[in-house]
C-alpha positions in Angstrom: 24.4 30.4 11.9 21.1 29.2 10.0 19.1 26.2 11.4 21.1 23.7 8.6 24.1 24.8 9.0 25.0 22.9 12.9 26.2 20.4 11.4 23.2 18.9 13.4 21.7 15.2 12.1 18.1 17.4 11.3 15.3 15.4 13.5 13.3 12.3 13.0 10.6 14.4 11.8 12.0 15.7 8.9 11.9 12.4 7.1 7.8 11.3 8.4 7.6 15.4 6.9 9.8 14.6 3.5 7.2 11.3 3.3 4.6 12.1 3.4 5.2 15.2 1.2 5.7 12.9 -1.5 3.1 10.7 -1.0 0.5 13.7 -1.8 2.3 14.6 -4.1 2.2 11.2 -5.7 -1.6 11.0 -4.9 -2.4 15.0 -6.4 -0.1 13.6 -9.7 -3.0 10.8 -10.2 -5.7 12.5 -9.2 -4.8 15.5 -11.9 -4.4 12.9 -15.0 -8.2 11.4 -14.4 -9.3 15.1 -13.2 -12.9 13.8 -12.2 -14.9 13.2 -9.2 -14.1 10.0 -8.3 -10.1 10.9 -8.1 -10.9 13.7 -6.2 -12.7 11.7 -3.7 -9.5 8.8 -3.3 -7.2 12.0 -3.2 -9.0 13.5 -0.4 -9.3 11.0 1.7 -5.3 9.5 1.2 -4.4 13.6 1.7 -6.7 13.7 5.7 -5.3 9.8 6.4 -2.0 11.2 5.3 -2.8 14.5 7.3 -3.7 12.3 10.6 0.1 9.8 10.5 1.4 12.7 9.7 0.1 14.7 12.9 0.5 11.8 14.8 4.1 11.6 13.9 4.5 15.1 15.3 2.5 14.9 18.6 4.7 11.8 19.5 8.2 13.3 18.3 7.0 16.6 20.3 6.1 14.7 23.5 8.8 12.5 24.0 11.9 13.7 22.0 13.8 10.3 23.2 16.5 9.1 20.3 15.9 5.6 21.1 15.1 3.0 19.0 11.7 2.3 20.2 10.7 6.2 18.5 12.4 5.3 15.7 10.4 2.2 15.2 7.5 3.6 15.7 8.4 6.2 13.0 9.0 3.7 10.3 6.0 1.6 11.6 4.0 5.3 10.9 5.7 5.3 7.2 4.9 2.2 6.4 1.4 2.6 6.8 1.7 5.6 4.9 3.3 3.8 1.6 0.9 0.5 2.2 
């Protein structure tokens, strides 16, 4: 059976993955609309910050894997930081 066909809920990190990809896609679209040096710099800075937060979430989930309320709140907080 495939990984997604077992009927189990995907892990919390997939929520953060989806959110991060969406944020990077929106920033990429914005940078493509007005292609100049300032927009490229804005995209690079936003991408670097998003990547760092995403990698931190992946690391925390990989270390602890407790699936408790505090870990879920931390992930929601980090996603809010990405959106903010």
